[in-house]
N, C-alpha and C positions, 0 to 999 in steps of 0.2 A: 753496634746495635742501635744506639741513639741516632746516629746519622741515617741509618736505614729507615727509622721511624719517621724521619722528615723527608723521605723520598730520595736520599742520596744513595745511589747504587755503587757502593765502594767495596773492594775486596776485604777479606778478613784482616790482612796485613795493615790496612789503613788505621785500624784502632791502635795497635801497639806503636806504630810509627808516629801517629799524631800525639799519642800520650808521651812519647819520648821528647818530641818537639816542645810540648807544653811544659814538661819538667825542666828542660833547659831554659825555656822562656821565663819561668817563674824564679829562676836563680838571679835574674836581673832585679836590682832593688826597685821596689814598686810601692804603691800606696796600700792602704788596708785591703785585705782579702784579694790581693793581686788583681784588682779591678783594671781591666783593659789589657794587662799583660797576658793573662790566661786566654783571653779571647783572641789576641794576636797570635799566640802560639797555636791555637786551634786553626786559625785561618792559614797559617804557614804549613801546618801539618796535613791539612786536608786538601790544600791546593794542588799538590802533585797528582792527586787522584781524580782531578777534574771537578771538584766541588766548587761552585761559584763562591766568591767571597761573601756575598750576602747570606747565602744558605749556611756557610761555615760559621758566620757570626751568630746566626740564630741557634745553631747547634751548640756553640760555645756558651752563649748566654743561658740556654736551657741546662746545660751541664753544670754551670756555675751556680745557678739558682738551686738546683737539686742538691749540690754539694753543701751549700750554705744551710738549706733546710734540714738536711740530715745531721749536720754538725750541731745546729741549734737544738734539734730534738735530742741528740745524745747528751748535750750539756744539760738540757732541762731535766732529763731523766736522772742524770748523775746528781744534780743539785737536789732534786726531790728525794732521792734515796739517802742523801747525806743528812737530811733533817729529820 
């Protein structure tokens, strides 16, 4: 769905496939927040579906930013409820 919002016309199976590739990619030891490794996983996962590397990188960074924002929001709410 995120890929389609950026204009990448990919089949439904591209989502689960690229997610599997990302999961395997983040098992590689990486820096904080899997910076770079997650994006490489997205590029590898979306490549077989004809998504150019630059567009896959944009999709990956968008997904990564959204993930960090939602996790930060969840932690913030949790901390606020603890006090």
